[in-house]
C-alpha positions in Angstrom: 114.0 90.0 113.5 112.5 93.3 112.2 113.1 92.8 108.5 110.8 95.6 107.2 111.0 96.4 103.5 107.5 97.8 102.8 108.4 100.0 99.9 110.3 97.2 98.2 107.3 95.0 98.8 105.0 97.5 97.1 107.3 97.5 94.1 107.5 93.8 94.0 103.7 93.3 94.1 103.1 95.9 91.5 105.8 94.2 89.3 104.2 90.8 89.5 100.7 92.3 88.8 102.1 94.1 85.7 103.5 90.8 84.5 100.1 89.1 84.7 100.5 87.1 87.9 97.1 85.6 88.9 97.9 84.3 92.4 100.2 84.8 95.3 101.5 82.4 97.9 103.8 84.0 100.5 105.9 81.7 102.7 107.5 82.5 106.1 104.8 84.8 107.6 105.8 84.2 111.2 103.1 86.5 112.6 105.5 88.6 114.6 103.3 91.7 114.4 105.4 93.8 116.8 108.5 93.5 114.5 106.8 93.4 111.1 103.4 95.0 111.4 103.6 97.5 108.5 105.0 94.8 106.2 102.0 92.5 106.9 99.6 95.3 106.3 101.3 96.3 103.0 101.2 92.7 101.8 97.5 92.3 102.5 96.6 95.6 100.9 98.8 95.0 97.8 97.3 91.5 97.2 93.9 93.2 97.1 95.0 96.1 94.9 98.6 96.1 93.6 98.1 99.5 92.0 97.4 101.4 95.2 99.4 104.5 96.1 101.9 102.9 98.4 102.9 106.1 100.2 99.3 107.0 100.8 98.7 103.5 102.1 101.5 103.7 104.6 100.4 107.2 105.8 97.0 105.8 106.3 98.4 103.0 108.4 100.3 105.3 110.7 97.6 107.9 111.0 94.7 105.6 111.7 96.7 103.2 113.8 98.5 105.6 116.0 96.7 108.9 115.9 98.8 111.7 117.5 101.8 109.4 117.6 101.7 108.8 113.9 104.8 110.8 112.8 107.0 109.3 115.5 105.8 105.7 114.7 106.5 106.5 111.1 110.0 107.6 112.0 110.5 104.4 113.9 109.5 102.1 111.1 111.4 104.0 108.5 114.5 103.6 110.7 113.8 99.8 110.7 113.3 100.0 106.9 116.7 101.6 106.5 118.3 98.9 108.5 116.6 96.2 106.3 118.0 97.9 103.2 121.4 98.1 104.9 121.4 94.4 105.6 120.7 93.6 101.9 123.5 95.8 100.6 126.0 94.8 103.2 125.2 91.6 105.0 126.2 91.7 108.7 125.5 90.0 112.0 122.9 91.3 114.4 125.2 93.2 116.8 126.8 95.1 113.9 123.4 96.0 112.3 121.6 96.9 115.6 124.3 98.8 117.5 123.9 101.2 120.4 123.3 104.2 118.2 120.4 102.4 116.5 118.8 101.4 119.8 119.2 105.0 121.2 117.4 106.4 118.1 114.7 103.7 118.0 113.8 104.0 121.7 113.8 107.8 121.3 111.2 107.5 118.5 109.0 105.3 120.7 109.4 107.6 123.7 108.2 110.5 121.7 105.3 108.4 120.4 104.3 107.5 123.9 104.5 111.2 125.0 102.4 112.3 122.0 99.7 109.7 122.8 99.6 110.3 126.5 96.5 112.5 126.4 94.8 110.7 123.5 92.4 107.7 123.7 94.1 104.8 125.5 94.2 102.6 122.4 97.0 104.7 120.8 99.3 104.3 123.8 98.6 100.6 123.9 99.6 100.3 120.3 102.8 102.2 120.9 103.5 99.8 123.8 102.8 96.9 121.4 105.4 98.2 119.0 107.9 98.6 121.9 107.6 94.8 122.5 109.2 94.3 119.1 112.0 96.6 119.9 112.6 95.0 123.3 112.8 91.7 121.5 115.3 93.0 119.0 117.5 94.3 121.7 117.4 91.0 123.6 118.1 88.8 120.6 120.9 91.1 119.5 122.5 90.8 123.0 122.0 87.0 122.9 123.7 86.8 119.6 126.6 88.9 120.9 127.0 86.5 123.8 126.9 83.5 121.5 129.6 85.1 119.3 131.8 85.4 122.3 131.1 81.8 123.3 131.9 80.6 119.8 135.1 82.6 119.5 136.3 81.2 122.8 136.0 77.7 121.5 133.2 77.0 123.9 135.2 78.1 127.0 133.5 81.4 127.8 130.8 80.0 130.1 129.8 83.5 131.3 128.8 84.4 127.8 126.8 81.2 127.4 125.1 81.7 130.7 124.1 85.2 129.8 122.7 84.1 126.5 120.7 81.4 128.2 119.4 83.9 130.8 118.3 86.2 128.1 116.2 83.5 126.5 114.8 82.0 129.7 114.1 85.2 131.6 113.8 87.8 128.9 112.7 86.6 125.5 110.3 83.8 126.5 108.4 85.9 129.1 108.2 88.8 126.6 106.9 86.6 123.8 104.4 84.8 125.9 103.0 87.9 127.7 99.2 87.6 127.6 98.9 91.4 127.5 100.2 91.3 123.9 99.4 87.8 122.5 99.9 88.8 118.9 103.1 90.8 119.3 105.6 87.9 119.0 104.9 84.3 117.9 106.7 82.2 120.5 105.7 78.9 118.9 107.6 79.8 115.8 110.6 81.5 117.4 111.4 79.2 120.3 114.7 77.3 120.2 114.2 73.9 118.6 111.3 74.8 116.3 112.1 73.4 112.9 112.2 76.8 111.3 115.2 77.6 113.6 117.2 74.6 112.6 120.7 75.7 111.8 120.4 78.8 113.9 122.0 77.5 117.0 124.2 80.5 117.1 121.3 82.4 118.6 121.0 80.3 121.8 122.9 77.6 123.8 122.5 74.1 122.5 120.9 72.9 125.8 117.8 75.1 125.1 117.1 73.2 121.9 113.6 71.6 122.5 113.9 72.4 126.2 112.3 75.9 126.4 
């Protein structure tokens, strides 16, 4: 999921540097660039120089990466950052965190970014589309979780909900994550049902998909 706390990450790296840390090992980098791109960028930059101006670094990321769409992409990722902060203050399930109002605002940001980049060099529009892959995934996994909540609350009797969750994974998430047009957007190998990183997360998908997708 798009857990994006770049400003907190900047503070954290600066803190460890000020306290004489001489090395860093970061676990759980799943390489989902479409859902965590700015965070990976910030981490790489702060390891190199933990005293950099964090805000200037983020502005540079948006400006050089997205050209005329920079401000709209910035708005999008800052929306994601606020959701990350919200989840830390008040833990909640995906459907509560990523509600309809959130998706309306998020897609509006990306629509404006696409419009702003329409007459610019093609690479900027492609990068906006790349980011949209992450939002599409977020929408799909949120709906899958909603269906699995319904299934669980029915004591396993709501087969329509289970079937819908299965369909989202088979015909939505997997094709999106394995689309060769954006091979670095989502890391299917790490997110697929049955991967050892996902043990204990069966509430995201029907049990029969475990090791079978």
